[in-house]
C-alpha positions in Angstrom: 0.0 0.1 -0.1 2.8 2.4 0.9 4.6 1.7 -2.4 1.4 2.4 -4.3 1.0 5.7 -2.4 4.6 6.7 -3.2 4.1 5.9 -6.9 1.0 7.8 -7.1 2.7 10.8 -5.5 5.5 10.6 -7.9 3.2 10.4 -10.9 1.2 13.4 -9.7 4.5 15.3 -9.2 5.7 14.3 -12.8 2.5 15.2 -14.2 2.6 18.7 -12.6 6.0 19.3 -13.9 5.0 18.4 -17.4 2.1 20.8 -17.3 4.3 23.6 -16.0 6.7 22.9 -18.9 3.8 23.1 -21.5 2.5 26.3 -19.9 5.9 27.8 -20.0 6.7 26.8 -23.6 3.3 28.4 -24.6 4.1 31.5 -22.8 7.6 31.8 -24.2 6.2 31.3 -27.8 3.8 34.1 -27.4 6.1 36.5 -25.4 7.1 38.7 -28.4 3.4 39.2 -29.4 2.2 40.5 -26.1 4.2 43.7 -26.8 2.7 44.5 -30.1 -0.5 45.2 -32.0 -1.0 44.3 -35.6 -3.2 45.7 -38.4 -4.0 43.8 -41.5 -3.2 45.9 -44.6 -5.0 45.6 -48.0 -2.1 43.7 -49.5 -2.8 40.9 -46.9 0.3 41.6 -44.8 0.5 43.1 -41.3 1.7 46.5 -39.9 3.2 46.4 -36.4 3.1 48.8 -33.5 4.0 48.7 -29.9 1.1 48.3 -27.4 2.6 50.4 -24.7 5.7 52.5 -25.3 6.5 52.4 -21.6 6.5 48.6 -21.4 9.0 47.2 -23.9 12.2 45.2 -23.3 15.5 47.0 -24.0 16.5 44.5 -26.7 13.9 43.8 -29.4 13.8 41.6 -32.4 10.6 42.2 -34.3 8.6 39.3 -35.6 8.7 38.6 -39.3 5.2 37.0 -39.4 1.8 37.1 -37.5 -0.9 34.5 -38.0 1.0 33.0 -40.8 1.3 36.2 -42.8 4.3 38.5 -43.3 4.9 41.7 -41.2 5.9 44.3 -43.9 5.3 47.6 -42.3 6.3 49.5 -39.1 3.4 52.0 -38.5 3.5 55.7 -38.2 4.7 56.6 -34.7 4.6 52.9 -34.0 7.4 52.8 -31.5 7.9 56.5 -30.8 9.3 57.5 -27.4 10.1 53.9 -26.3 12.6 55.2 -23.8 13.7 51.7 -22.6 14.6 50.5 -26.2 18.4 50.2 -26.6 18.8 47.5 -29.5 16.5 46.8 -32.4 16.6 44.2 -35.2 14.2 44.6 -38.0 13.6 41.4 -39.8 13.9 40.5 -43.5 10.5 41.0 -45.2 9.8 44.5 -43.7 9.7 47.0 -46.6 8.3 50.1 -45.1 9.1 52.1 -42.0 6.5 54.9 -41.5 6.8 58.5 -40.4 8.1 59.1 -36.8 8.2 55.2 -36.3 11.0 55.4 -33.7 11.1 59.1 -33.0 12.4 60.0 -29.5 13.7 56.5 -28.6 16.3 58.1 -26.5 18.3 55.1 -25.5 18.4 53.4 -29.0 21.9 52.8 -29.8 22.0 49.8 -32.0 19.9 48.9 -35.0 19.8 46.2 -37.8 17.8 47.2 -41.0 17.4 44.6 -43.8 17.9 45.2 -47.4 14.2 44.5 -48.0 13.4 48.0 -46.5 12.7 50.1 -49.5 10.9 53.0 -47.9 11.8 55.1 -44.8 9.7 58.1 -44.0 11.0 61.3 -42.6 11.5 61.5 -38.9 11.7 57.7 -38.4 14.8 57.9 -36.4 14.8 61.5 -35.2 16.1 61.8 -31.6 17.6 58.3 -31.7 21.4 58.3 -30.6 22.2 55.3 -32.8 26.0 54.3 -32.6 26.1 51.0 -34.3 24.1 50.0 -37.4 23.9 47.1 -39.9 22.0 48.7 -42.8 21.8 49.2 -46.5 23.2 52.5 -47.9 19.7 53.5 -49.0 18.9 53.8 -45.2 22.1 56.0 -44.3 20.4 59.4 -44.8 17.9 58.6 -42.1 20.6 57.9 -39.5 21.9 60.5 -37.1 25.1 62.1 -38.2 26.3 63.2 -34.8 26.2 59.7 -33.1 26.8 57.0 -35.6 30.2 55.3 -35.1 30.2 51.7 -36.3 28.6 50.5 -39.6 28.1 47.2 -41.3 26.9 47.4 -44.8 24.0 45.3 -46.0 23.4 44.9 -49.8 25.7 44.7 -52.8 27.1 48.3 -53.3 27.8 51.5 -51.5 26.4 54.5 -53.3 28.3 57.7 -54.3 29.0 59.9 -51.3 26.9 57.7 -49.1 28.8 58.6 -45.8 30.6 61.8 -47.0 31.2 64.2 -44.1 30.1 61.9 -41.3 32.6 63.0 -38.9 31.5 60.6 -36.1 32.0 57.5 -38.0 35.0 55.5 -36.7 34.6 51.9 -38.1 33.2 50.5 -41.4 32.7 46.9 -42.3 32.1 46.1 -46.0 31.2 42.3 -45.9 31.4 39.7 -48.6 28.5 40.4 -51.0 29.4 44.0 -51.5 31.0 44.4 -55.1 31.5 48.2 -55.5 32.3 51.3 -53.3 31.0 54.4 -55.0 32.7 57.7 -55.6 33.5 59.6 -52.5 31.6 57.2 -50.2 33.6 58.0 -47.2 35.0 61.4 -48.3 36.0 63.5 -45.2 35.0 60.9 -42.5 37.7 62.5 -40.4 37.4 60.1 -37.4 37.4 56.9 -39.4 40.2 54.6 -38.1 39.0 51.1 -39.1 38.0 49.9 -42.6 37.3 46.2 -43.4 36.8 45.3 -47.1 35.3 42.0 -48.0 36.6 39.7 -50.7 33.9 40.4 -53.2 34.6 44.1 -53.7 36.0 44.7 -57.4 36.1 48.4 -57.5 36.9 51.4 -55.3 35.6 54.7 -56.8 37.3 58.0 -57.1 38.0 60.0 -53.8 36.4 57.2 -51.8 38.4 57.8 -48.8 39.6 61.4 -49.5 40.2 63.4 -46.3 40.0 60.3 -44.0 42.7 61.9 -41.9 42.6 59.3 -39.0 42.9 56.3 -41.2 46.4 54.8 -40.6 46.2 51.4 -42.3 44.0 49.6 -44.8 44.0 46.1 -46.5 42.6 46.0 -50.1 41.7 42.4 -51.1 42.9 40.7 -54.3 39.4 41.0 -55.7 39.8 44.7 -56.2 40.7 45.4 -60.0 40.0 49.1 -60.0 40.9 52.0 -57.7 39.8 55.4 -58.8 41.8 58.6 -59.0 42.4 60.2 -55.5 40.8 57.3 -53.6 43.2 57.9 -50.6 44.0 61.7 -51.2 44.5 63.7 -48.0 44.6 60.5 -45.9 47.4 62.2 -43.8 47.7 59.4 -41.2 47.9 56.6 -43.8 51.2 54.7 -43.4 50.3 51.1 -44.4 48.4 49.8 -47.4 48.3 46.0 -47.8 47.2 44.3 -51.0 45.7 40.9 -50.8 
């Protein structure tokens, strides 16, 4: 009788633990969605906004789907004044960031924007002290010039004068996949000290690094077959150039 009682107690304990695990798993699966509201758009995709801008984790990776349909848009003012937000990853598939979407996110210092984003409205990142960004060059003009320091490029090319005059920029990573760096792309980036160029870059445009007075060394991969006139003109600290 005693053995049966012990077995029954153990069975009940095990059952309770399994129930707790199931409930925990369900809660975890839905954790991200509890922070957001969704609006179904005419194209049968969803727009996303935050439910409460005072109740959001510091680090957020937005979901790419909702109810089996893609999330393609971040709504107007959707995350404005989320003062606790410090790091944001926008997933592949999002194409549109509406006006004032992240305005006033005063602690936001790190962001990832995918190449699928084709439209960013004015004021989307006004008042955001972004320091680190992974983004396509089409998104550069919407970043704060006075705080951005470290950039990793998404996409296949860097446009002409994309970062020209960005005095706060200290580090740029051009990963494999990027094939060309446009004319004057980093012209007068006077604080730039670190440049990493991926093995798929084939051309460096004219005046690309002109006036990068803090740049002391750079490695140019074997894949580069063309370097434009004056690409390193006025790089007064440049003492080492490695090919290959």
